[in-house]
Structures are given as structure tokens and as C-alpha cells.
SESEKE-714758 format. One record per residue: residue number from 0; x, y, z of N, C-alpha, C in turn. Coordinates in pm, whole numbers. Each point is the difference from the previous one (the first is absolute). Last residue first. Layout:
! residues N
   kolba   n_east   n_north     n_up   ca_east   ca_north    ca_up   c_east   c_north     c_up
     NUM        X         Y        Z         X          Y        Z        X         Y        Z
...
This chain:
! residues 425
   kolba   n_east   n_north     n_up   ca_east   ca_north    ca_up   c_east   c_north     c_up
     424    14446    -13841   -12751       -77         71     -127      181      -105      -63
     423     -293      -211      406       114         64      -74        2        65     -102
     422     -478      -112      206       156        -62      -86       87       100       10
     421     -334       106      345        -4         20     -104      113      -104      -35
     420     -341        53      437       101        -62      -31       -5        37     -185
     419     -239       238      448        21        -25     -173       89       -87       22
     418     -305       148      420        89         33      -12       -4      -110     -179
     417     -268       330      415        27       -110     -148      101        -8      -37
     416     -384       213      421       145        -18      -39       -5      -102     -147
     415     -404       293      320        22       -165      -53      149       122      -80
     414     -398       193      284       113        -37       28       49      -128      -51
     413     -452       110      -57        85        148       12      135       -40      -10
     412     -393      -221      166        39        -67     -149      110        54      -74
     411     -292      -101      526        33        119     -114       95       -43      -51
     410     -433      -173      291       196        -48      -52       -1       121      -97
     409     -419       -42      185        53         25       71      135        30       -1
     408     -311      -257     -268       -56        142      -22      112        89      132
     407        9      -447       15        78          5     -123      -10       135      -40
     406     -240      -165      376       128         19       25      100        43     -127
     405     -450       -77      -20       -57        125      124      162        34      -28
     404     -148      -383     -270        10        136      -53       17        93       72
     403       19      -403      210        78          1     -114       -6       142      -77
     402     -374      -135      245       136         71       99      109       -27      -36
     401     -381      -115     -241       -34        131       61      106        51       78
     400       11      -447     -186         6         84     -113        4       121       64
     399      185      -359      316      -112         18      -70       12       161      -73
     398      193      -501      301        19         77      -72      -91        79      -76
     397       -2      -395      223       -49        113       50       15       108      -12
     396      204      -397     -130      -155         37       13      -64       104       -8
     395      428       -65      113        21          0     -105     -172         2      -73
     394      102      -108      428        75        115       -7      -48        12     -141
     393      -72      -406      157      -160        112       25       37       135      -47
     392      395      -295      -56      -132        -92     -107      -74       169       43
     391      299       -21      283        88         17     -123     -146        14     -111
     390       93      -104      504      -109         31      -24       15        96     -158
     389      322      -175      322       -63        -87      -78     -149        24        3
     388      558       185      124      -140         63      -88      -78      -115      -36
     387      395        63      355        -3        -33     -135     -149        10      -24
     386      321       329      262       -81       -144       -2      -26       -39     -129
     385      267       424       37        20       -113      128      -70       -50       27
     384      -17       301     -422       -57        -29      133      -36       -49      134
     383      310       -16     -397       -65        121       24      -64        15       43
     382      259      -363        7       125        136        1      -88        81      -33
     381     -230      -402       25        43         62      177      125        88      -31
     380     -306      -106     -372       -40         40      126       78        15       91
     379      198      -195     -340         1        124      -45      -92        70      101
     378      136      -494       13        65         91       24      -30       169      -13
     377     -346      -326     -112        40         28      141       94        74       74
     376       -7      -100     -497      -141         98       13       16        43      195
     375      306      -344     -192       -23        164      -62      -63        83       90
     374      -50      -474       15        77         71      143       35       156      -43
     373     -242      -208     -299      -101        -22      117       63        66       84
     372      137       -50     -420         1         95      -19      -45        20      166
     371      162      -414      -85       104        135        1      -96        70        5
     370     -200      -353      -37        31        -44      136      132       172       40
     369     -478      -104     -290       131         12      -25       97        30      114
     368     -496       -67      -70        75       -102      -19      115        34      -82
     367     -251       380      210       -19       -145      139       50      -161      -94
     366        4       435     -199        55         -4      136       61      -158       17
     365     -347       157     -330       119        -52      -60       91       -28      115
     364     -384       226       88       -72       -143       -8      168       -50      -25
     363       50       489      -57       -23        -29      192       23      -160      -39
     362      -64       145     -416       103         12       74       10       -32      129
     361     -403        79     -213        42       -129      -26      175       -25       40
     360     -246       405      105       -36        -88      100       48      -199      -82
     359       81       425     -215       117          1      129     -102       -85      100
     358     -173        31     -414       126        -44      -71       34       -12      138
     357     -406       225       38        -7       -166      -43      139      -123      -18
     356      -20       533       23        -1        -62      142       -3      -206      -11
     355      -74       243     -383       155          0       47       11       -57      143
     354     -394        76     -202        71        -99      -95       90       -26       51
     353     -258       325      205         4        -63       45       91      -125     -100
     352       16       392     -141        57         31      121      -38      -163       81
     351     -213       131     -423       148        -29      -44      100       -46      156
     350     -460       130       31        66        -94      -90      113       -35       -2
     349     -128       383      106         2        -64      146       12      -117      -58
     348      222       320     -232      -149         20        7       67      -125       87
     347      247       387     -308         7       -111      104     -143       -47       58
     346      180       384     -290        -2       -115      -63       23      -111       71
     345      211       446      188      -142         -6     -104       58      -148      -70
     344      227       223      372       -93       -125       64     -103       -15     -139
     343      538       185       23      -134         36       11     -119      -135       25
     342      483        80     -296       -12        -29      129     -122        91       53
     341      146        -9     -435      -137       -157       31       -4       -19      121
     340      309       380     -193      -153         28      -10      -61       -97       51
     339      418      -108       36         7        135      133     -181        20      -43
     338      189      -329     -339        11        -21      127      -36        86      110
     337       97       116     -455       -83        -79       28      -58       -19      187
     336      385       204     -126      -131         65       25     -156       -59        7
     335      457      -207      -80       -49         12      207     -122       105      -73
     334       97      -201     -369       -13       -106      102      -44        33      115
     333      221       265     -348      -177         24        2      -69      -121       67
     332      517        56       66       -63        122       32     -188        -9      -12
     331      295      -375     -176        -2         55      140     -116        52       30
     330       66      -306     -384       -52        194        8      -34       -14      109
     329      183      -393     -171        52         67      -53      -24       153       30
     328      -70      -416      359       -30         72     -100       87       159      -77
     327      -23      -425      451         5         39     -107      -55        77     -124
     326     -110       -34      537       -22        -47      -95      117        74     -127
     325     -189         9      588        54         60     -114      -45       -66     -143
     324     -169       238      503       -30        -89     -116      140         3      -82
     323     -208        41      592       121         15     -160      -75       -89     -137
     322      -99       321      530       -43       -117     -113       45        39     -111
     321      147        45      517        22         32      -87      -58       -99     -121
     320      -41       207      582         0       -137     -103       48        72     -155
     319     -107        60      591        97         66     -121      -21      -106      -92
     318     -108       -41      473      -142         95     -100       76        56      -98
     317      234      -410      135       -52         18      106     -143        99      -50
     316      303       -96     -353        71        -29      132      -56        92       53
     315      -41      -269     -515       -25         60      181       75        18       89
     314      -67      -129     -571        96         -6      104      -30       120       71
     313     -219      -294     -447         7        144      109       78       -69      118
     312     -119       -88     -578        13        -42      136       -1       106       70
     311      -46      -181     -534      -116         89      103       99       -62      120
     310      146       -15     -539        12        -21       97      -76        50      133
     309     -132       -91     -554        52         87      154       39       -67       42
     308      -15      -217     -500       -65         78      115       80        37       99
     307      166         2     -450       -73       -109        8     -111        54      116
     306      215       305     -292        33       -155      -24      -46       -97       47
     305     -169       541        2        36        -79       56       47      -114      -57
     304     -251       327     -264       112        112      146       64      -129       59
     303     -336      -101     -364       130        -17       -9       91       140       54
     302     -493       -67        3       101        128      -71      128       -42      -14
     301     -279      -345      201       -60         49     -162       70       114      -65
     300      130      -146      438         1        -89      -92        1        50     -124
     299     -148       266      348       152          3      -53       31       -41      -52
     298     -446      -121      104        37        169      -92      143        27        3
     297     -103      -353      293       -58        -25     -136       -1        85      -89
     296       52        84      441       149        -57      -49      -37       -43     -149
     295     -351       214      260       139         55      -30      133       -90      -45
     294     -391      -190      114       -67        103     -118      130        80      -31
     293      115      -444      298       -83        121       29       15        41     -105
     292      199      -449      158      -148         40     -148      -74       134       44
     291      454       -42      196        22       -110      -91     -159       -16      -95
     290      102       426      331        11       -103        5      -11       -71     -121
     289     -119       414      155       136         18      -61       45      -121      -19
     288     -412       131      221        48        102      -89       95       -34     -107
     287     -124      -266      355      -123         -8     -104      -13       115      -80
     286      392      -144      321       -63        -96     -135     -168        29      -51
     285      164       330      323       155        -54      -78      -88      -110     -115
     284     -270        86      343        23        109      -40       76       -11     -139
     283        5      -297      403      -135        -52     -123      -18       162     -105
     282      365         3      276        52       -135      -24     -112        21     -141
     281      -80       280      362       103         50     -117       29       -93      -96
     280     -292      -158      365       -60        115     -117       55        87      -59
     279      189      -297      318       -30        -79      -80     -113        83      -77
     278      282       241      302        97        -96     -116     -114       -89      -97
     277     -183       193      407       -37         95     -126      120       -79     -145
     276      -67      -245      388      -134         10      -70       28       112     -116
     275      372       -63      290       -13       -134     -104     -151        -8      -47
     274      118       307      340        61         21      -91      -13       -84      -89
     273     -411       128      263       133        -65       55      108        -7     -143
     272     -329       444      111       -25       -172      -42      133       -87       16
     271     -171       514      -24       -25        -64      141      -41      -160      -23
     270      301       412     -254       -81        -73      -37      -57      -111      120
     269      365       368      -53      -165         28       17     -109       -82      -21
     268      450       -55     -104        -3         33      115      -83       -10       54
     267      195      -135     -471      -134        -20       85       -6        53      153
     266      302        92     -543        42         45      161     -179       -66      117
     265      319       -93     -559       -89         18      112        3       -15      170
     264      213       102     -560        40         38      150     -122       -16      105
     263       90      -224     -522       -50        110       83       -5       -48      150
     262      325      -140     -506       -61         12      174      -92       106        9
     261      244      -263     -449       -63        125       65      -58       -21      131
     260      355      -192     -426       -11        -20      123      -86       123       80
     259      130      -242     -541       -34        148       90      -46       -56      164
     258      320      -141     -496       -74        -50      127       -2       100       58
     257      196      -110     -547       -48         95      108      -81       -77      170
     256      294      -341     -367      -126        100        5       -2        86      126
     255      402      -197      -90       -71        -32     -107     -100        89      -64
     254      451        37      383      -115        -72      -59     -118         7     -136
     253      441       145      354         5        -17      -85     -130       -99      -62
     252      -20       491      212        85        -90       -4      -29      -107      -95
     251     -111       551      227         0        -83     -104      109      -160       48
     250     -449       376      258       200        -84      -37       -7       -44     -113
     249     -261       380      289       -37        -98     -138      148       -46        4
     248     -340       178      435       133         11     -122      -19      -110      -67
     247     -368       337      286        19        -50      -94      189       -55      -45
     246     -221       221      429      -110        -42      -89       33       -55     -136
     245      139        26      561        73         53     -146     -105       -77      -90
     244      -83         7      455       106         33       -5       93        92     -139
     243     -561       -77      171       139        -93      -43      131       107        7
     242     -412        59      375        35         56     -155      116       -91      -27
     241     -208        23      434       -75        -56     -115       27        23     -152
     240      316      -113      467       -69        136     -100      -98       -94     -113
     239      162      -242      515        17         24     -207      -54       146      -31
     238      237      -256      476      -132        106      -57       17        16     -137
     237      161      -388      370        34        130     -105     -156        46      -24
     236      315      -316      447      -170         55      -91       65        88      -80
     235      324      -414      219       -35        206       -6      -98       -25      -66
     234       54      -335      363        80          6     -136      -43       141      -45
     233       31      -352      438       -37        129      -20       45        33     -168
     232     -156      -404      277       103        -23      -39      -51       155      -25
     231     -101      -283      475       -39         22     -178       80        81      -82
     230      279      -314      379       -80        125       17     -135        -5     -178
     229      211      -455      239        37         99      -76      -90       152       60
     228      326      -431      212      -122         87       36      -20       108     -126
     227      358      -429      -36        -3        145       47     -170        30      -36
     226       99      -545      -76       -14        171      -80      -17        79       92
     225      165      -545      -43       -36        132      106       22       115     -100
     224      -80      -568      -88        23        109      -29      -22       115      114
     223     -212      -402      -56       192        -38       64       47       109      -59
     222     -478         3      -35        -1        -13       97      168       -60       36
     221     -196        47     -423        71        110       71        2       -13      121
     220     -100      -412     -250       117         91      -53       30       121       97
     219     -358      -227       94        93        -47       61      130        20      -77
     218     -392       145     -119        12         55      120      118       -62       31
     217     -140       -50     -417        71        109      -25       27        36      186
     216     -188      -437     -111       147         14      -91       45       128       71
     215     -467       -50       70        78        -28      113      169       -48      -49
     214     -329       130     -370         5        103      140       94       -35      127
     213      -95      -263     -346       121         66      -87      -20       109      164
     212     -284      -368       59       109        -56       -2      104       136       -6
     211     -478        78       28        89          6      126      132       -54      -60
     210     -297        42     -346        83        136       38        1       -43      149
     209       76      -263     -424       -73        -23      108       22       110      106
     208       47       -31     -581        67        -16      145      -71       -32       77
     207       36       145     -512       -84       -140       39      120       -14      149
     206      -53       498     -169       -20       -108      -56      -15      -134       69
     205      208       560      141      -156       -108      -84       70       -62      -47
     204      188       314      363        -6       -111      -61     -104       -76      -73
     203      333       446      212      -181        -33      -23       67       -93      -93
     202      199       366      423        19       -145     -138     -106       -37      -42
     201      231       479      209       -61       -103       16       -9      -154      -94
     200      257       484      340        -5       -112     -126     -162       -67      -22
     199      193       322      309       -49        120     -101      -16      -117     -110
     198      105      -204      412      -107        109       39      -37       115     -132
     197      414      -319       21      -139        -34        1      -85        89       24
     196      425       209     -187       -60        -70      127     -128       -30       20
     195      290       222     -334       -11       -141       -2      -46       -33       85
     194       80       467      -70      -131        -28      -70      -10      -122      -15
     193      401       200      285      -123        114       12     -142       -93      -74
     192      430      -186      -17       -61         29      132     -115        47       11
     191      194       -14     -438       -54       -101       59      -68       -42      100
     190      231       380     -146      -155         15      -75      -47      -136       26
     189      442        77      209       -98        120      -11      -98       -53      -28
     188      301      -204     -173        -2        -62       93     -111       112      111
     187      169       103     -423       -99       -126      -14      -20       -33      123
     186      294       338        7      -152         46      -92      -49       -83      -16
     185      433      -100      145       -66         90      138     -184        -5      -50
     184      342      -167     -327       -60        -51       29      -94        39      151
     183       22       307     -409       105        -36       73      -71      -194       83
     182     -105       421     -470       -38       -121      105      117       -35       95
     181       57       293     -402        43         50      106      -72       -78      122
     180      -88      -105     -434       193        -38      -15      -12        39      184
     179     -385        34     -177        -3       -128      -24      154        -7       55
     178     -198       401     -139       -35        -16      131       22      -158       -5
     177      132       164     -403        98         62      118      -78       -39      121
     176     -176      -183     -343       125        -51        0       43        89       90
     175     -457       -53       93        32         62      -99      178       -88      -10
     174     -520      -178      146       101        101       70       99        41     -128
     173     -396      -351       21       134        -11       35      109       103       -9
     172     -499        94      -51        49       -126      121      145       -29       16
     171     -140       482     -197         5       -164      -79       37       -47      167
     170     -249       437       61        95        -78      -21      -13      -142      -96
     169     -363       270      189        64        111     -155      130       -78      -35
     168     -267      -104      406        11       -128      -97       26       119     -156
     167       34       241      459        90        -81      -59       -5      -116     -106
     166     -242       510       68         3       -129       18      112       -91      -54
     165      -65       428      -89        18        -39      190       62      -112       -3
     164     -167       183     -449       139         88       88        7       -59      134
     163     -214      -196     -490       -41          8      135      134        76      108
     162      -71       -68     -496      -137          5       24       37        49      171
     161      344       -96     -282       -77        146      -73      -78        27       61
     160      204      -392      118       108        124       34      -68       109      -16
     159     -180      -397     -177       -12        -14      158       77       122       28
     158       74       -78     -464      -181         49       56        5        11      174
     157      460      -124     -190       -89         96      -22      -93        64       41
     156       56      -500      -13        57        115      139       23       137      -16
     155     -215      -260     -350      -113        -10      101      105        84       96
     154      246         1     -363       -90         81      -20      -90       -42      120
     153      341      -302      -29        62        115       45     -126       132      -53
     152      -86      -443      -74        25         14      124       36       143       62
     151      -52      -100     -475      -109         21      108        2         2      134
     150      394       -97     -299       -36        191        6     -138        72       24
     149      385      -420      143      -166        -17      -53      -12       141       13
     148      436       -72      215       -18        -17     -203     -123       -11      -57
     147       81        50      436       -10        141      -48      -23       -10     -155
     146        2      -365      284      -130         32        9       33       149      -99
     145      397      -267       92       -56        -92     -110     -167       100       -3
     144      307       184      348         4          7     -163      -81       -46      -95
     143      -23      -119      459       -47        133      -60      -13        33     -132
     142      194      -406      166      -155         45       20      -21        46      -66
     141      457        10       94        -7        -64     -155     -201        46       50
     140      121        98      400        46        101     -119       13       -23     -161
     139      -63      -325      367      -144        104      -61       34       129      -54
     138      396      -311      125      -129       -100      -85     -181       102      -28
     137      435       180      216        70         -2     -122     -147       -58      -48
     136      -47        41      454        11        114      -90       35       -59     -136
     135       65      -354      294      -112         56      -56      -53       167      -70
     134      409      -146      217       -49       -105     -139     -107        32      -52
     133       94       235      406       129         50     -149      -73       -69      -84
     132     -137      -158      391      -109        100      -51       87        46      -95
     131      202      -370      212      -115        -30     -104      -79       109      -38
     130      388       118      281        -6        -84     -193      -96       -49      -78
     129      -13       157      466        49        138      -75        9       -87     -137
     128     -385      -248      269       152         57       10       40        64      -45
     127     -460      -211      229        32         64     -117      174        37       72
     126     -413      -362       51       149         15      -10       73        94      -99
     125     -536      -118      340        67         99     -151      168       -46       45
     124     -468      -296      169       173         -4       -3       32        97      -86
     123     -475       -97      -59        58         85      169      145        -5       73
     122     -183      -197     -423       -51        143       23       44        89       74
     121       86      -419      -34       122         46      -72      -81       141       14
     120     -225      -343      239       123          0       -5       95       125      -44
     119     -503       -99     -144         6         80      112      161        -4       79
     118      -45      -266     -362       -91        138      -44       56       102      140
     117       70      -501       61       115         81      -67      -26       175      -44
     116     -384      -312      165       116         24      117      122       105      -53
     115     -300      -122     -321      -105         45      113      106        49       53
     114      131      -346     -235        16        118      -89      -71       136       85
     113      -49      -457      187       186         57      -44      -14       131      -31
     112     -423      -187       66        72         24      130      109        65       -1
     111     -212      -191     -421       -72        160       70       89        17       71
     110       73      -343     -314       128         40      120      -69       137       30
     109     -215      -112     -493        13        -98      128      107        82      152
     108     -281       224     -433       -65        -85       57       81      -136      115
     107       72       547     -181        44       -117      -23     -101      -117       93
     106      199       593      -50       -92       -105       -9        6      -180      -47
     105      230       566      267       -18       -144      -67     -115       -72      -40
     104      233       545      166       -90       -122      -61       15      -121       -2
     103       74       515      171        40       -114       12      -52      -126        4
     102      -49       587      -26        -6       -103       -4       63      -127      -32
     101     -100       571      109       101        -56      -51      -36      -179       70
     100     -277       519      -97        46       -109      126      134       -73     -107
      99     -181       414     -163       -35          0      175      -42       -87       31
      98      168       115     -423        23         96       56      -61       -29      131
      97      216      -399     -215      -101        106      -72       33       111       90
      96      196      -515      -79        -2        107       56      -76       122      -47
      95      119      -570       42        -3        127      -64      -29        69       59
      94      155      -559      -67        28         97      103      -90       130      -49
      93       77      -572      -39         2        157      -37      -69        54       74
      92       45      -566     -108        29        126      106        8       129      -99
      91     -203      -555      -59        15        132      -63       31        95      101
      90       21      -579       38      -115        140       60      116       100      -66
      89      145      -439       70      -140        -25      -20      -34       164      -48
      88      412      -131      252      -148        -90       80     -116       115     -113
      87      405        87     -161        53       -114       39     -120      -123       83
      86      -55       487     -119       -11        -61     -132        7      -150       44
      85       50       314      319       -93         -5       -6      -34       -77     -168
      84      429        92      182       -30        -78       92     -122        -9      -27
      83      164       286     -268        78       -141      -60      -79       -71      122
      82      -62       453       62      -111        -67     -124       58      -136      -37
      81      236       219      378      -106        -65       42     -132        -9     -157
      80      514       -38      105       -46         48      -67     -171       -12       39
      79      484       -64      305       -82        -62      -98     -137        96      -67
      78      387        39      322        52         41     -177     -128       -90     -104
      77       45       126      548        86       -123      -24       -1        -5     -213
      76     -152       405      216       156        -45       46       -3      -114      -40
      75     -358       266     -331        51        -57      126      119       -98       68
      74     -313       328     -413       165         14       59        4      -101      133
      73     -414       198     -203        40       -135      -72      132       -21       71
      72     -171       419       77       -78       -111       83       28      -154        5
      71      142       387     -286       100          4      134      -54      -118       99
      70     -333       199     -361       158        -46      -29      117      -102       56
      69     -354       322      164       -77       -153      -33      125      -109      -57
      68      128       451       87       -59        -72      137       -8      -130      -43
      67       13       334     -345        99        -97       52        2       -74      123
      66     -390       233     -119        46        -69      -49      136       -86       -4
      65     -160       399      263       -59       -109       56       23      -148     -128
      64      276       388      -55        16        -61      133     -108      -111       31
      63       -4       367     -349        17       -119      -37       27      -114      125
      62      119       540       40      -185        -98      -59       87      -111      -79
      61      250       207      478       -46         -3     -159      -93       -44      -54
      60      -70       154      501        90        -47      -31       -5         3     -210
      59      -96       318      443       -36        -13     -140       96      -107      -24
      58     -238       125      500        91        -39      -59      -45       -23     -130
      57     -163       253      497       -17        -63     -142      108       -40      -62
      56       -2         1      532         8         69      -85       -4       -55     -169
      55       13      -242      445      -125        102        0      -10        83     -115
      54      164      -538      168         2        129      -29      -38       118        0
      53      -89      -529      -10        72         65      158       85       149      -80
      52     -142      -219     -422       -36        -40      131      113        23      105
      51      -92       360     -410        85       -128       17      -50      -109      163
      50     -318       394     -334       114         12      131       56      -154       13
      49     -106       210     -483       -88        -68      105       86        23      116
      48      -10        46     -587        45         76      118      -81       -66       99
      47      -20      -217     -400       121         49      -13       21        98      157
      46     -357      -370     -222        39         86      152      170       -12        6
      45     -230       -97     -395       -72        129       57       13        56       69
      44       89      -453     -166       113         94      -26      -71       139       38
      43     -133      -398      295        25         -3     -195      100       159       22
      42     -286      -345      411       137         91      -36       53        12     -149
      41     -281      -279      355       -83        127      -62      125       107       -3
      40       19      -567      -75        15        117      103      -66       102      -74
      39      -44      -596     -110         0        187      -10       29       129       97
      38      -45      -561     -206        17         45      128       73       176      -38
      37     -304      -464     -249        83        122       23       -7        75      128
      36     -160      -521     -268        37         32       84      123       185      -18
      35     -354      -470     -198        83        161      -62       35        52      119
      34     -140      -503     -189        13        114      120       75       119      -49
      33     -292      -485     -306       131        117       34      -44       100       97
      32     -320      -325     -191       151        -67       42       89        74       83
      31     -562        92      -42       101        -25      -78      124       -98       74
      30     -451        57      193        -9         -1     -147      151       -28      -96
      29     -113       136      512        76       -110      -29      -34       -77     -134
      28      111       517      261       -76        -71     -154       55      -131        1
      27       39       360      432        21       -104      -72      -79        -8      -77
      26      185       413      220       -91        -15      -67       -2      -161     -115
      25      233       357      462        43        -87      -78     -151       -40     -123
      24      331       338      347       -96         31     -151        8      -173      -43
      23      303       272      433       -59       -109     -131      -98        -2      -13
      22      347       374      260      -144        -24      -38       14      -124      -85
      21      344       205      375        -3        -60     -101     -119        -2      -52
      20      144        96      422       -69         81      -65        6       -12     -160
      19      178      -239      430        44         87      -39      -49        82     -173
      18     -218      -319      263        10        114       94       69        72      -31
      17     -279      -203     -383        78        -15       85       17        84       75
      16     -410       -62     -261       128         47       12       53        -6      100
      15     -400      -197     -387        93         -4      114      164        95       23
      14     -522      -141     -336       103         85       31       24       -44      178
      13     -242      -218     -478       -10         14       98      159        73       34
      12     -475       -84     -337       169         74       43       40       -51      124
      11     -389      -269     -428        50         79      166      165        51       -9
      10     -406       -60     -413       144          0       46      -17        53      135
       9     -311        18     -366        17       -179       74      124        -2       36
       8     -224       427     -195       133        -82      -82       11      -165       71
       7     -334       381      137         9        -24     -157       92       -88      -33
       6      147       238      405      -142        -32      -37       -7       -19     -147
       5      354      -118      383        11         66     -111     -111        23      -87
       4       81       -85      502        -9        -66      -79       25        94     -154
       3      236      -104      525       -75         71      -86      -68       -28     -111
       2      248       -95      544       -14        -56     -165     -122       109      -58
       1      400       -92      409       -44         99      -69      -94       -54     -131
       0      292      -156      484        -6        -22     -136     -127        59      -67
């Protein structure tokens, strides 16, 4: 068992890799009553093209398979609903799919051994039939149509399609109605066998646990199961253009107030820093320039350009990213013009930078008191870097203004796309 100290947060991280490749990460916190357990596979909606287990050629599966597969893992041969199992034992269960991972989870304070064993068992025992696959298509189609009825969700999806040309993050995690209806039981088993091998999965356990006890529970569970030898998974690699696909889209939908969504397409191939350090700087830039306490936002409110605040977010895929801004506005074209004019380094100061760095440090410290955010942070680290980052506090503390300026000066803000939603006439 490997022990690491999460510096400055008074936390210990224990890691162990089992013979079948399953990695276990445990952070005990004895000052809480709850336990949060996540079992994740490094497989998400972005993994549509890959070489299946024991095959040689690349295949492309329908978009939305990862999310569809997550849904079907809740269909068990014995008819037991996993969510009901956890509920009857005082726990709350769930699952989610993102671009890069699929996670199955539960949280609760009692029956830890029983719940942990069940989590491992139901995720490692798929049960796909022609009937339950066909039934699920109708359920997910309803989910897709529900989101289609939300004009802001539709606008964001359009923004991603207009921003990225090759990267699979341009597509909706759920897929489309057509892609969902083309999914077969064979597609599900192909993806499951390729990506749900223990060597491509990991457990993160945070909360009031004994590290030796929970690791022994997992060891005993996995020792009873046989898994075939797994080779390294071959995924398709992508080369993304610098230019956006489409510069502007105007939509008319059943809304009361117009809205602007704008994305700067960013590439940072030539910046010799870790991706997450670059993303720190991009996030700091966005918040200083366009965030809730920025002078720019105050000016927009004073001039009655926006109705309330402005959303600021970052979507990233390795060395590509999109800085996204959105706001309700009766003057979408003027708002766009102002954002484009503001996208520079003017008005930033080292004092602003240090103030924002302190807020990032405060967020890092807050992790230590929240077993859910702590667990999420470890999951993100494993997906992105394949290791837990125990130096997050020092990493943020070592961010410096001169390096920040060099990073931002090397980034072009010339590639931009926008979506405007207007009320129907």
C-alpha cells in the first residue's frame, strides 16, 4: 500500500493496485459520519472510435453508447434494481457519464461492506438482452427530446459543433435519436469488454473508513472473479484545426429574453506547462476579466447591456479548449462586440492576480472538508494525469503573474464563434 500526504490539507491518501489492475484510492476522514464511494472507468462519450479487445482494426460505435451502457448496467439478471438495493441499506446510489469517464457511486453511513461489494458486483456483471436494449432506446430518446426542449441546452450544443471540427467533445454525451436507435446489444458488449476491465477502472473512497478494512473488502471481492488479460486500449487520436467551424448562428426559440453564447477557441500546443496549470491561468483570466466581480461586468450592468450576471466556463480536451461566456441580453450584438473588444490583457494587474489566486487557494482548502468534492478531485486527477495530485495547494501557490502574462500573450483570441437565441416573432 502506497501512502501519500495531501500537502497543507492534513489528509492522507492511500493507494493500492490489485493483481487484476484495479486501482484503489482511500482518503480517511474520521471527523465525518458519511462515506462516499465511486467506481469509475476511463471511458466516456468521447471514446467512439477504438480498437476492440482482442481485435486489430479500429471501429466506430454509435454516438451515445457510453451513456446508454451506463443506463443498462442497472439492469440485473436477478431483477434487483441497484438503486433500490442501496436505498434499503441507508445509502444513495447513482451514476453519471461525461466525455471522459463513467462513474457508479453510492454514499451512506451504514452497511459499507454490503454496499461496496454490491457496487463491485453489479458493475462487473453486465446483463444486456435484445428486449432490455430496445426498451432503453425509448427511455433515452425521451431524455434527448427533453433536453431539446431547452433552448439554452440546444444553443450550447450548437456552440460546440460550431467551435470544434474533429474533437469528439463537440457531440452531446447522450447522442442523437438516430444514433441511439442504431445501438445493438453487441455494441454494448464490445464497449463493456474493452473499457470495463479492472485495469481501466479505479475506486475512490472518501469519508469515515478504515483504510485496511475497505481495501481488504475489495481484495476479497476481486479475488473471487476472473478477468482476461487486458492489453493497452487503442483510442483514435484527433488533430483539431485552429479555426472555428462556423463563426455565428442565430436561432429563434420560445424564450422571453435573448441570450448570447460566445466561445474563444484556444490551442496551447506550444506552451511548455502541464495542461492543468494552463487551465488554471485560463480560468483566472476569465474570472478577472469577465467574472462576477470584474469591472467589465459592472460596466455592462450599468449600461443595461445584460439583465443579470454572465456565465464563465472552460471546456478542454488535452491541448485544445474553449473559453465560454454566456448572458441574457436585449442587445446580443453589442454584448458580443464588447466581449471581443475586452478580450485582451489590458486592465489586469498583479494585485488582481494575487487576489484571484487566494480564492483558488481557498477552494483547495475547502476540498479537505467535503468528501464529495475531495472524491471528485481525485477522480479528475486520475482521468487527466493518471495519478492523484497531492500538491494542489503548492501548485496554486506557485502560480505567478509573470508566467500568467506569458501564457496569455501566447494565446490567440482571433478564433471565436457565437450563438444568439432570439425570441420567436
